[in-house]
C-alpha positions, 0 to 999 in steps of 0.5 A: 507534528505539525505540517502546512502546505504548499500551494496545490499542484493540479496536474496528472496525479500519478506522474506529478506525484513520481516528479515530485519525488524525483527531486535531488537528494540535495535539494532543500524544500523551502517557500523559495525553493519549490520543487519543480515538476521535472515531466508531464507524461501523457499518451494514455486515453483512459486512467491509470490502473498501474504504475512501476520502475524498470532499471535497466543495466546496460552495462555502463550505466544503470537506466531506469524507466518507468512503465504504465499501465492504463484502462484504455488496454494498453501498456506503455515504457517512458524514459522519466528523464526526457518524457518520452513514450518509448514503446507501447503495447496496445489492444490488449486483451484486457486492462492491466491491473497490476504490474510486478518487475522481477529484477533478477530475472530481467523481466517485467510481469503485468495481471489482469485476466491474464497473466503476462510475462515480458522483457526489457525489451516489450516482448511477450515471453509467456502468458497463462490464462486465469479463470476468475472473473475478477482476473489478477488483483495484485502481484508480489515476489517470492523466494526462488523466482516464484510469484504470489498472484491475488485472484477473487478468494485465492492466491494463486503461486507461478513459478517463473523459469528461464531456460538455457536458450533463454526461453521463459516460461510460468506454471502454477504450483499451488492454489491457496484457498483459504479467504473466504470473500475476495482478497484486497490486499497482498504484501510482502513482510520480508524475505520469509513471509507474506500477508493477504487481507480479505473483504471479510477481514481476514488476515492471514500470514503466510510462509513465502517458501513452503506456503503453509499459513502461520497464523489467521485473524479475523477482526469481525464488527459486532454490534450491540444488543441494543443497537441490534434492537435498533438496527436489523440484519448484519453489519454491512461489508464495508465495515470490516473489509480490509482495505489496505495493508503496509509493513515496516517487517516487523510490524503490520499496519491494517486498514479496517473499513474506518479502523486500524490495527497494527499486528505484531509479526513476532508475537502473531497477535494485534498489539494497538487497534483504533476502531473507528480512526476516520470518518470514512474508509481508510484508503491508505496507510504507513508505519513511520516508525514502531510507533508512529504510523500515518493514514488517509481516508476517503473523508479528505484528510491524513491523520498521524498516530502514535501507539500508546499503553490503552487507557482505563476503562479501556474502549468496549469491543465485543467477544469476537471482535477479534477473532480466532487465528490458527495454524493451518487452514481456516476452514479445516481448523478449529482454534481457541475459542474467540478472545475479547481485545482486552484478552490479548495480553499487552493491547494498546491504543493509538493515540491522535497526534495530528491530522492534515486537511486542504483536501476537498475529496477523497485522499487515495494515497500519500508518500512520506519525504521525511524531513522534506514533508509528506505529498498527498493526492486526491479525487479532487485532481491535486497533489499537495507537497506538505512541510514539517512546520515545526522544522520549517520554523525551526530553520527560518530562525537559524537563517534569521540568527544566521544573516544578524551574524553577518550583519554584526546585530540589528 
């Protein structure tokens, strides 16, 4: 698939990205119909740390608002239709790192040094102080009005309760301490599963209802003996850190250092991998289908991949490259012997099918607009919208033939 860039847009990254995503469903993207910048929202004095949408049903219509958090220790509610900041909460105790909306309760949650629950009117309902130095770095929804919060090496399960008098309370009901290092990623896979990844390359699949471990995978980097003689000491931690996780419900895509690993939820094994997918750490990933995926990196490019059978001879891998997986607590149970990648049945590889080069800095994230293209944002302060070159060429050919038909030929 060939993508070509439009002229880049230099604006406030997060808000321009959201504005571009607010394109009408019937909009046709072409050279003569560039995407409109609907609003540019300004108000925070420091870096934006989290952003989410909040749907408020007034009974007559459904209105979508934006909630933002910033390093300036403030929270803001925005009307994306007008660009106005509707409400602001400032002078918080600390910066908010993550936001989570509980639509079924018409509440939203902020996470930082403390967990706070707010209503649709931006009124604080309750809060809980945590005792982690790093604070809450990620939040996901779980069944039965529960929340999973990542704090350093632990995942804390909270339950939010709304009483008959409309008062709200939040209670800690479980603490999962199975990771050996700081948790870098936490996502929901489906209604029954969620997954976490750590700085040490640990991937743990959890049951969303009873919070037990369903599978444990430890991705290790081991150097060959020749390399070890030259380079003393253990590999750098960044080389095996899980930077990002994404899922389509059936597969989990893990960005581990500069590599990519596709994990099957059904078989609970790694089904495909690419040890070195980029020149630097992978920062964001997405599964386009069961066989196609995309990734972006600190190296400034987006790459497209296809899952294919592993060629022979295979990419060399040491024992312990993939560690053991166990059913239970990783620090209390002993699993089977470590397996080489090739010992895992039907392991496959990722074939590079294309890349996008246009940014001069690390690409922090991207959003796929499917047939309409792709949006990337980078530390170079640019948002670039890429078009599918093959599709655009086909559309231009159709337009040309239609014009010729209308004019009765050449």
